[in-house]
N, C-alpha and C positions, 0 to 999 in steps of 0.2 A: 922440447917436447910440448911446449905450449901451443905450437901450431897444429898439433894433432887434435882431431875431434875426440870427444869422450869415447865414442864407439871404437875408434882406431886405437886409442890408448889401451882399452881393455883387450882388444885383439892382439896388440903387441905383447901385453903381459902374458896372455894365454900361449902365444907362440914361443916366447922366451922360456917359459916353464916347460912347455912340450919338448923343446930342443935342448933343454938343460944348459942354457946360456949362463954366463958368469953371474954369480950371486950379487955382486955389486951393481950390475946392470939391472937385474930384477928388483933390487932394493930401490934404485932410482925411480923405476916405473911405479913401484908401490908408493913411494913418497909423493909422487905427482898425483896418483889416484886418491890418496888420502887428502891431499891439498884441495882437490876438486870435489871431495866427498863422493867419490864413485865407489861402487861395489860390483863384484862379479854377480851377474844375474843368474838365477836358477833358470831352468828350462821354461817355466811358466811366467817368470818375471820379465819386465822390460829392462833395457839397459839403463843403468844409473839409478835404479830404485834400490833403496836400502833393504838389506835383509834383516828382519826384526831379530833374528837369533844372533846376529853379529854384534860385537861390542865396540863399534867405531872403527873397525879395520876391515879391509876387503877380505872376502872369503878366499883362503889359500887353496889353490888346486893341488891335489896330491900327485 
């Protein structure tokens, strides 16, 4: 996953959640996002900017 850009990694996470892929796969993506200090952007935020309301973990999609 280290060859993926930050934006691509976030998109992979979103699609994995959207398509209900294996939890272990989603956890691997989350681990890499945490390692890179990436966060899921809100509509008005840019990719990779931290969400002040989060406590060090990416925002989980419902």
